[in-house]
C-alpha positions in Angstrom: -19.5 10.5 -17.6 -17.6 7.4 -16.3 -15.8 6.7 -13.0 -12.4 8.5 -12.7 -9.6 6.8 -14.5 -7.3 4.7 -12.3 -3.9 5.9 -13.5 -2.1 3.6 -11.0 -3.8 0.5 -12.4 -3.0 1.6 -15.9 0.7 2.1 -15.0 0.8 -1.5 -13.6 -0.7 -2.9 -16.7 2.0 -1.0 -18.8 4.8 -2.3 -16.5 5.8 1.2 -15.4 7.5 1.1 -11.9 5.5 3.0 -9.3 7.4 4.2 -6.2 5.4 4.6 -3.0 5.5 5.7 0.6 3.6 4.2 3.6 1.4 6.5 5.6 0.7 5.4 9.2 0.5 8.7 11.1 -3.2 8.8 10.4 -3.1 12.5 9.7 -4.3 14.5 6.6 -1.6 17.1 7.2 1.3 14.6 6.9 -0.4 12.9 3.9 -0.7 16.3 2.2 3.0 16.9 2.8 4.0 13.5 1.5 1.7 13.8 -1.6 3.6 17.0 -2.5 6.9 15.1 -2.5 6.3 13.4 -5.8 5.7 9.8 -4.9 3.6 7.8 -7.4 1.5 6.4 -4.6 0.8 6.7 -0.9 -0.5 3.8 1.2 -3.0 4.8 3.8 -2.7 2.1 6.4 -5.8 1.0 8.3 -4.3 -2.3 9.4 -1.5 -1.2 11.8 -2.2 2.6 12.0 -5.0 4.2 14.1 -7.2 5.0 11.1 -10.9 4.9 10.8 -13.3 5.8 8.0 -13.6 9.5 8.7 -9.8 9.8 9.1 -9.3 8.0 5.8 -11.8 10.3 4.1 -9.8 13.4 5.3 -6.6 11.9 4.0 -8.1 11.2 0.6 -9.3 14.8 0.5 -5.8 16.0 1.4 -4.4 14.1 -1.6 -6.9 15.3 -4.1 -5.3 17.1 -7.0 -1.8 15.8 -6.2 0.2 13.5 -8.4 0.2 10.7 -5.9 -2.4 7.9 -6.1 -4.1 6.7 -2.9 -4.0 3.1 -1.9 -5.9 2.0 1.2 -5.0 -1.1 3.2 -8.0 -2.3 5.3 -7.5 -4.0 8.6 -8.7 -7.3 7.2 -10.3 -8.6 4.1 -13.9 -8.3 5.0 -16.6 -7.4 2.5 -18.4 -4.8 4.6 -15.1 -2.9 5.3 -14.2 -3.0 1.6 -17.6 -1.6 0.7 -17.1 1.4 2.9 -13.6 2.1 1.6 -14.8 2.0 -2.0 -17.7 4.3 -1.3 -15.4 6.9 0.3 -13.5 7.0 -3.0 -10.7 4.5 -2.8 -10.0 3.0 -6.2 -7.1 0.8 -5.2 -7.0 -1.5 -2.2 -4.2 -3.7 -0.7 -5.8 -6.5 1.3 -3.6 -8.0 4.0 -3.1 -11.6 5.1 -4.4 -13.4 2.0 -3.5 -17.0 2.2 -6.0 -18.9 0.0 -7.6 -19.0 -3.4 -11.0 -18.8 -1.6 -10.2 -15.5 0.0 -8.8 -14.1 -3.2 -12.1 -15.0 -4.9 -14.1 -13.4 -2.1 -12.0 -10.2 -2.4 -12.6 -10.0 -6.2 -16.4 -10.2 -5.5 -16.2 -7.6 -2.8 -14.8 -4.9 -5.1 -17.3 -5.5 -7.9 -21.0 -4.7 -8.3 -23.5 -7.4 -9.1 -23.8 -9.6 -11.1 -20.0 -9.9 -11.1 -19.7 -9.3 -7.4 -21.4 -8.4 -4.1 -20.5 -4.8 -3.6 -23.5 -3.0 -2.2 -25.1 -0.4 -4.4 -25.0 2.9 -2.4 -23.4 5.2 -4.9 -26.1 7.8 -4.5 -24.7 8.5 -1.0 -21.0 8.0 -1.8 -18.0 10.3 -2.3 -16.8 7.8 -4.9 -19.6 8.8 -7.4 -19.1 12.5 -6.5 -22.4 12.1 -4.5 -24.3 10.8 -7.5 -23.0 13.5 -9.9 -21.1 10.8 -12.0 -24.1 9.4 -14.0 -22.3 6.3 -15.3 -20.5 5.4 -12.1 -22.3 2.2 -11.5 -21.7 1.0 -15.0 -18.0 1.9 -15.1 -16.7 1.6 -11.5 -15.7 -2.1 -11.7 -13.2 -1.4 -14.5 -11.4 1.3 -12.5 -10.9 -0.7 -9.2 -7.4 -2.0 -8.7 -7.2 -5.0 -6.3 -3.9 -5.9 -4.7 -3.5 -8.9 -2.4 -0.9 -9.2 0.3 0.9 -12.5 0.8 2.7 -12.7 4.2 2.8 -16.3 5.4 4.0 -19.7 4.4 0.4 -20.7 3.7 0.1 -17.7 1.3 3.3 -18.7 -0.5 2.0 -22.3 -0.9 -1.2 -20.9 -2.5 0.7 -18.1 -4.4 0.1 -19.4 -7.9 -3.6 -20.0 -7.3 -4.1 -16.6 -5.7 -2.1 -14.7 -8.3 -3.8 -16.3 -11.2 -7.3 -15.4 -9.9 -9.1 -13.3 -12.5 -9.7 -9.8 -11.1 -6.6 -9.6 -9.1 -4.3 -6.9 -10.4 -1.3 -7.4 -8.3 0.2 -9.3 -5.4 2.3 -7.7 -2.7 4.8 -9.6 -0.5 4.9 -8.6 3.1 8.4 -9.5 4.3 7.9 -8.7 8.0 5.1 -11.1 8.7 6.5 -13.6 6.3 9.8 -13.5 8.3 7.9 -14.0 11.5 6.0 -17.0 10.1 9.2 -18.5 8.9 10.8 -18.2 12.4 12.8 -15.1 11.7 10.8 -12.6 13.8 12.1 -9.1 13.2 14.6 -10.2 10.6 13.0 -9.7 7.2 16.5 -9.3 5.7 17.5 -12.8 6.6 18.9 -14.7 3.6 16.3 -17.4 3.9 13.5 -14.9 3.9 14.9 -12.9 1.0 15.3 -16.1 -1.0 11.5 -16.7 -0.6 10.7 -13.1 -1.4 12.7 -13.1 -4.6 11.2 -16.4 -5.8 7.7 -15.0 -5.0 8.2 -11.8 -6.9 9.2 -13.8 -10.0 6.3 -16.2 -9.6 3.8 -13.4 -9.5 5.1 -12.0 -12.7 5.0 -15.4 -14.4 1.2 -15.1 -14.2 1.2 -11.7 -15.9 0.4 -9.8 -12.6 2.2 -6.8 -11.0 4.5 -7.6 -8.0 4.9 -5.3 -5.1 6.8 -5.0 -1.8 7.8 -2.6 1.0 11.3 -2.1 2.2 13.2 0.7 3.9 16.5 -0.7 2.5 17.2 1.3 -0.6 19.6 -1.3 -2.0 16.9 -4.0 -1.6 14.4 -1.7 -3.2 16.7 -1.4 -6.2 17.2 -5.1 -6.3 13.4 -5.7 -6.3 12.9 -3.3 -9.1 15.7 -5.1 -11.1 13.7 -8.4 -10.5 10.7 -6.7 -12.1 8.7 -5.6 -9.1 6.4 -2.8 -10.3 5.0 -1.2 -7.2 7.6 -0.7 -4.5 7.3 1.3 -1.3 10.6 2.7 0.0 9.7 3.9 3.5 7.1 5.1 5.9 6.2 8.4 7.5 6.5 7.1 11.1 10.1 6.0 10.7 11.0 9.1 8.8 9.7 11.3 11.6 11.1 9.2 14.4 14.6 9.0 12.8 14.6 12.7 12.0 13.6 13.9 15.5 16.1 11.6 17.1 18.9 12.7 14.8 18.1 16.4 15.3 18.4 16.1 19.1 21.5 14.0 18.9 23.1 16.5 16.5 22.2 19.3 18.8 23.7 17.6 21.8 26.9 16.8 19.9 27.2 20.4 18.7 26.6 22.0 22.2 29.0 19.6 23.8 31.7 20.4 21.3 31.1 24.1 21.9 31.3 23.7 25.7 34.6 21.8 25.4 36.0 24.4 23.0 35.0 27.2 25.4 36.5 25.4 28.4 39.8 25.0 26.5 40.1 28.8 26.0 40.6 29.3 29.8 
């Protein structure tokens, strides 16, 4: 019996758009709710969210059996962290802050078992192998790992062609927020200068036969990126959804109660 089929990786290879949602609340309950909404993928964020390995395990468990594919973003591209994430069952990783061909090569090796890589062999203890109940896991795991690299700096853009063409890299994701900051537009990822670089990058990624991805809360921009050929696009995050909804609920309540008080006063 081989490692589980990575349907997200297969979809990228076939050029089928995959729509995702960022998960930063670090909570299996909210992940389970989001997984039931029908997104193609959910990104479990360990870079900017307060996630650790046990929390990520619980979120993977909460997603099990849903139609959403789990992607984990580690805090940094380090071999020992990637080893842990793969062993808990992640099959797709999005590595942040990649800005060189050397780092891309290192990440490819980190997700593969020897002799093609340096991933430690601990499958007998791992959730990834169903705790050693998948007899062919070691022989088939490499083929089902999907490695996505995140470009979010001018240095990354300068090395984009070399990074994207690296064998073993399945897709490249453009991070507009950090890219904007590095370009001198902190907090303004929608600036025309930033968007021009983003669009050029998305097209360059595809020119190497690799999947291109991005995150945006602007639905018009998301549509634009899909039109440009981006294959994996996140259209929001759980933190912003909850923050906006709670703020709006209270605001609507205050407007309604104020209107009722005015109406009541006018009757006297």
